[in-house]
N, C-alpha and C positions, 0 to 999 in steps of 0.2 A: 526514108522518111524520120530516122533520128537526126541527120544534117538539116532536115527542113525545118524541126521544130527548134532547134537551136539558131537558123536564120532568123526565124520569126521572134523568137524571144530577144536574139539581139537587136532587131528592129524596133520592139515595144519598148525594151530598156537598154538604151545605149549604156556603154561603160562611163560616161560622163556623170549621168544621174545617178550610177551607183557610187561615185566620189563625192557627189552632193549629198547624198545620204549620210554617209559615214561622217562627213565634216559637220553635219548639222546635229547628228548622234552624239558626237564628239562635245560640241558646242552645247548639247542639253545636259550630257554627264557633266561636263565642267560647272554649268551655272546649278546643277543640282548640289554637285558637291560645297561649291561656295554657300550656297544655301544652307545646308546641313551644317555646314561650321558655324555659320553665324547664330543659326538656331540653337546650336549646342550651347554657344557660348552665352547666348541670353538666357537658356534654362540654367545655367549655373548661379545668376543672380536670385534665382528663388531659392527659399530655404524653408522648408517644412518646419515648422514648430511644433513640439510635442505637446499639445495643449491637455492637461488632466483636469477631468472635473470631479467634485467629490461627488460619491454616490448618493444617491437619496432613497433608502428603503422603502419609503411610503410614494414612488412615483406613480403608482398604478391607483393609488386612492386620492390623488388630488383632483379637483372638483374641474379645473380646465384639460386634464390628463384625455388624450385620446383612447388610453386603453380603458380608464375608469368611465368615459362615456358608452364605450363598447360593451362593457362587463356590466355596468349598471352596479356599481360599487357603492356611490355616494347618492343620498335621497334626491338632488337634483335630478341624477340621470336616470334613477327610478320611475321619478314622475313624469321626466322626459318620455322614457318607454312605453309608460300606459298611456301617455296621450296620443302619443303616435300610434299605437297598436289600436286603440278603442275608437281614435279618429279615423283611422284606416277602415275598418269596419263599417262605420258608418256610411260610408262612399259607397 
């Protein structure tokens, strides 16, 4: 029975196909290596600059700050919150 499965296996997968698969795999690996080398060379061209911004201690108190809109820190956003709350209850 063990001999029967090996013959069936050889009928389904003859050895030339195995050679073709290994050749294709080798070509794929070579193409991938070439792509990886080219990609790494392109990546070396990009330089990340260290950009520093001055800290704004009142960043959350600015009128158009998202944090100020959430907290309602300024008069504009307090009024907006009240309009939304009372407008929502009337619906």
